[in-house]
C-alpha positions in Angstrom: 66.2 9.9 74.3 66.6 12.5 71.5 69.8 14.6 70.9 69.6 18.3 72.3 68.9 20.6 69.2 69.7 24.4 68.9 66.6 25.8 68.1 66.1 29.3 67.1 62.6 31.3 67.8 61.5 34.2 66.0 58.8 36.5 66.9 58.0 40.1 67.0 60.8 42.4 68.5 60.8 43.4 72.1 58.1 45.7 73.3 57.3 46.5 76.7 54.1 44.5 76.8 53.5 41.9 79.2 51.7 39.3 77.2 54.8 39.5 74.5 57.4 39.1 77.0 55.4 36.0 78.7 54.8 34.3 75.4 58.6 34.5 74.5 59.4 33.3 78.0 57.0 30.6 77.8 58.1 29.1 74.3 61.7 29.1 75.3 60.7 27.3 78.5 58.7 24.9 76.6 61.6 24.0 74.2 63.9 23.9 77.2 61.9 21.4 79.3 61.8 19.1 76.1 65.6 18.9 76.2 66.4 21.3 73.8 68.6 24.5 73.4 66.3 27.3 72.5 67.6 30.9 71.4 65.6 33.9 70.2 66.5 35.1 66.8 66.6 38.9 67.8 65.2 40.4 64.8 64.1 44.1 65.1 62.6 46.3 62.5 64.8 47.4 59.5 66.7 50.2 60.4 65.9 53.5 58.4 66.8 57.1 59.0 63.9 57.8 61.1 64.8 55.4 63.8 69.0 55.7 63.4 69.7 59.3 64.1 71.1 60.6 67.4 67.8 62.0 68.7 66.1 58.7 68.1 68.9 56.7 69.9 68.8 59.0 73.0 64.8 58.3 72.9 65.0 54.6 72.6 67.7 54.5 75.6 65.4 56.5 77.7 62.4 54.2 76.6 64.3 51.0 77.5 66.1 52.0 80.6 63.7 54.7 82.3 60.2 54.1 81.1 59.8 50.1 80.8 63.1 49.4 82.6 61.9 46.3 84.9 60.6 44.9 81.9 63.6 45.4 79.5 65.6 43.9 82.5 63.4 40.7 82.5 63.8 40.5 79.0 67.6 40.7 79.2 68.0 38.6 82.3 65.6 35.8 81.1 65.3 35.6 77.5 68.3 33.9 75.7 69.0 35.8 72.3 71.2 35.9 69.3 72.8 39.1 68.5 70.7 42.1 66.9 69.8 41.8 63.0 68.3 44.8 61.7 68.2 43.8 58.0 67.1 40.9 55.8 70.6 40.7 54.6 72.0 40.7 58.1 69.9 37.9 59.4 71.1 35.4 56.3 73.9 34.4 58.7 71.9 33.6 61.7 71.7 29.7 60.9 75.4 29.4 60.8 76.4 31.9 63.4 74.5 29.9 66.2 74.3 26.6 64.5 70.7 26.1 64.6 69.0 23.1 63.5 65.3 24.1 63.6 63.7 27.4 63.7 60.3 28.1 65.1 58.0 30.9 64.0 55.7 32.6 66.7 53.8 33.0 68.7 52.0 36.1 68.5 50.8 38.6 65.7 53.9 37.8 63.3 51.9 37.4 60.2 49.7 40.5 60.6 51.5 41.4 57.5 50.1 45.1 57.6 52.3 45.8 60.6 55.3 43.5 59.9 56.6 44.7 56.8 59.3 46.2 58.7 61.3 42.6 58.7 60.0 41.7 55.0 59.4 38.2 54.8 61.7 37.2 57.6 58.6 35.8 59.7 58.0 33.3 57.1 62.2 32.3 57.3 62.7 33.6 53.7 66.5 33.6 55.1 66.8 30.3 55.0 67.4 30.2 51.3 68.7 26.8 50.8 66.2 25.2 53.1 69.2 24.1 55.5 66.9 23.7 58.8 63.7 22.3 59.7 61.0 24.9 60.0 57.5 25.2 61.7 55.2 27.7 63.0 53.8 27.5 66.6 50.5 29.8 67.3 51.4 32.3 64.7 48.7 34.9 64.5 47.4 36.9 61.7 45.8 39.5 63.9 42.7 39.8 62.0 40.2 37.2 60.5 41.5 38.1 57.1 44.8 38.3 55.3 46.2 42.0 55.6 48.9 41.7 52.8 48.5 42.2 49.1 47.8 39.2 46.7 51.6 39.2 45.7 52.5 38.9 49.1 50.3 36.1 49.9 51.6 34.6 46.8 55.2 34.7 48.2 54.5 34.0 51.6 52.7 30.7 50.5 55.6 29.5 48.6 57.8 30.0 51.9 55.4 28.1 53.9 55.1 25.1 51.8 58.5 24.5 53.0 57.7 24.1 56.7 57.1 20.9 58.2 54.2 22.0 60.3 52.1 24.9 60.5 50.0 25.8 63.4 47.9 29.0 64.2 46.5 30.6 67.5 43.2 31.2 66.2 40.5 29.3 64.0 40.3 32.0 61.8 44.2 31.5 60.9 43.3 28.0 59.8 41.0 29.2 57.2 43.5 31.9 56.1 46.1 29.5 55.6 43.7 27.1 53.6 41.8 29.6 51.6 44.4 32.4 50.9 48.0 30.8 51.5 46.8 27.6 50.2 48.6 25.4 53.2 47.3 23.3 55.9 47.3 24.4 59.3 45.8 23.5 62.8 45.0 25.4 65.6 46.8 25.5 69.0 47.0 27.1 72.1 49.1 30.4 73.1 52.4 29.0 74.4 51.6 30.8 77.9 48.8 28.1 78.1 51.2 25.3 78.3 53.3 26.6 81.0 52.6 25.1 84.8 50.9 27.9 86.7 53.8 27.1 89.5 56.2 28.9 86.9 53.9 31.9 87.0 53.6 31.8 90.7 57.5 31.5 90.9 57.8 35.0 88.7 55.3 36.8 91.4 55.6 34.9 94.7 54.1 37.5 96.8 51.2 39.8 96.7 52.0 43.0 95.4 48.4 44.7 95.0 46.3 46.2 97.7 44.5 44.2 100.3 40.7 44.0 100.2 38.2 43.1 97.8 39.9 44.2 94.7 39.0 44.9 91.0 41.9 44.9 88.9 41.6 46.2 85.2 44.0 45.9 82.5 42.7 48.3 79.7 45.2 49.2 76.8 42.6 51.5 75.2 40.8 53.2 78.0 38.1 55.5 77.2 35.3 57.4 79.0 32.7 54.7 78.2 35.1 51.9 79.5 35.9 53.8 82.5 32.2 54.5 83.3 31.4 50.8 82.7 34.4 49.7 85.3 33.2 52.0 88.1 29.8 50.8 87.7 30.9 47.3 87.9 32.7 48.0 91.0 29.9 49.2 92.8 27.6 46.3 91.4 30.3 43.6 93.1 30.9 45.6 96.0 34.6 45.9 95.5 36.2 48.5 97.5 39.6 48.6 95.8 40.4 49.4 92.1 43.6 48.6 90.7 44.8 49.8 87.1 47.4 47.7 85.9 48.2 49.9 83.2 48.6 53.7 83.3 45.7 55.9 81.7 47.7 56.8 78.4 45.2 59.6 77.8 46.7 61.7 80.5 50.4 61.6 79.7 52.3 60.6 76.7 55.1 59.4 79.3 54.2 55.8 80.4 55.9 53.9 83.1 55.3 50.5 82.9 54.9 48.4 86.4 57.3 45.4 86.7 55.8 42.0 85.4 55.6 40.3 89.0 53.1 43.4 89.6 51.1 42.7 86.6 50.9 38.8 87.5 49.9 39.7 90.9 47.2 42.1 90.0 45.5 39.5 87.9 46.2 36.3 90.3 45.1 38.1 93.7 42.3 40.1 92.6 38.7 39.2 93.2 37.3 40.2 89.7 39.3 41.4 86.5 38.2 43.3 83.5 40.6 43.5 80.5 40.5 44.3 76.7 43.7 42.4 76.2 44.2 39.0 74.7 47.1 37.8 77.2 45.1 39.5 79.9 42.3 37.4 79.1 44.6 34.4 78.9 46.1 35.2 82.4 42.7 35.6 83.9 42.1 31.8 82.7 45.1 30.5 83.9 44.6 32.1 87.3 40.9 31.1 87.5 39.6 34.3 87.7 36.2 35.4 87.3 36.3 38.1 84.7 35.0 40.1 81.9 37.0 41.0 78.6 36.0 44.0 76.7 36.3 43.3 72.9 39.2 45.5 71.1 38.3 45.6 67.6 41.5 48.0 66.9 43.7 45.2 68.1 41.8 42.5 66.4 38.7 40.4 67.7 39.3 37.2 66.3 41.8 36.1 68.9 39.1 36.8 72.0 36.3 34.9 70.2 38.7 32.1 69.2 39.7 31.1 72.8 36.7 31.8 74.5 34.9 29.5 72.1 37.2 26.9 72.5 36.5 26.8 76.1 32.7 27.5 75.9 33.0 30.8 77.9 31.8 33.1 75.3 29.5 35.1 77.5 32.9 36.4 79.4 33.2 38.9 76.0 31.7 42.1 75.8 31.4 43.8 72.5 30.2 47.2 73.5 30.1 48.4 77.0 27.6 51.2 76.1 25.0 48.4 75.4 25.8 46.3 78.3 23.5 46.1 81.0 25.1 46.1 84.3 22.5 44.4 86.2 23.0 41.4 83.9 23.6 38.5 86.1 27.3 37.2 85.7 27.2 33.3 86.3 30.6 32.2 87.9 32.9 30.3 85.5 33.1 26.5 85.9 36.5 26.2 86.1 36.4 22.4 86.7 34.8 22.3 82.9 37.2 24.7 81.6 40.2 22.9 82.9 38.7 19.7 81.5 38.9 21.2 77.8 42.3 22.7 78.4 44.0 19.5 79.5 42.8 18.1 75.9 44.0 21.1 74.0 47.4 21.1 76.0 47.9 17.9 74.9 47.1 18.3 71.2 49.4 21.5 71.3 52.1 19.6 73.0 51.8 16.7 70.6 52.3 19.3 67.6 55.3 20.8 69.1 57.0 17.2 69.9 56.0 15.7 66.3 57.8 19.0 64.8 60.8 19.1 67.1 
């Protein structure tokens, strides 16, 4: 039996996003079940005048403790984390501060460089200047099917990644980016949420919290009139008498109050059919064996949808444009026996990668 290791996990900062929260929770759970001591390296964006004045602090307090109170509460209670680091200089001490022996980068879109410059190259572990600890990535994502940084940034990222013992990415396009742009070898693995037992998710949402009856649940991050009309037509087609939205329509108000995590999980698990435009919404449809459709969300990146559906041979669930979709198209039920067979193999490969590198 190997010795228990203190393992730091670095990923995107807290955001009231169900998928983000569950992938952090899942990553810690996996590392813990392997007999190690995981801790989230709590790195938020660099502190700049725009987010450090009194007004910004008041807004941030209301945001965390009112609008997304339940999600932030879950994060505080269930995610073991370091103190807060707000600069590349501060985070240099994290290895000594917490006696880290290994650092895992990921998962989620930590390498979507156009969006993550607020932490410099910290998601490539540049703060381990003397190469003191073992480093590897798990299911890191570039967000797009191309490198979104500059050539110079790619060269620096390449140098940092050459010090990793293993590199894994979430999408097949990420394997190509690593090979062709960053000149390192990478393998594709499953999102960490897909490695956790379904019983663990049921324990987070033990009761049905959505309406009774035949329910169509939707989790649409970027709702517009076309998607709204499509959803209504699908509800009529499938003779579903209740519609449950798991995300408040942000077109009607700039103030968004987030529902509790257990409501979101129940909303997917206990529905008769689900329509999403979210990657993790799609993941949990698969985990809960739901019949579903996913509307491709180009703004947030298409490659993550396409890559996972391709792995599981259920590409027909993806709709690229709701305006061109014929609602009377026959939707064949997903063969979850075949899906689970593929998932078992992919889970083993993903866990083998983690075991090898831990």
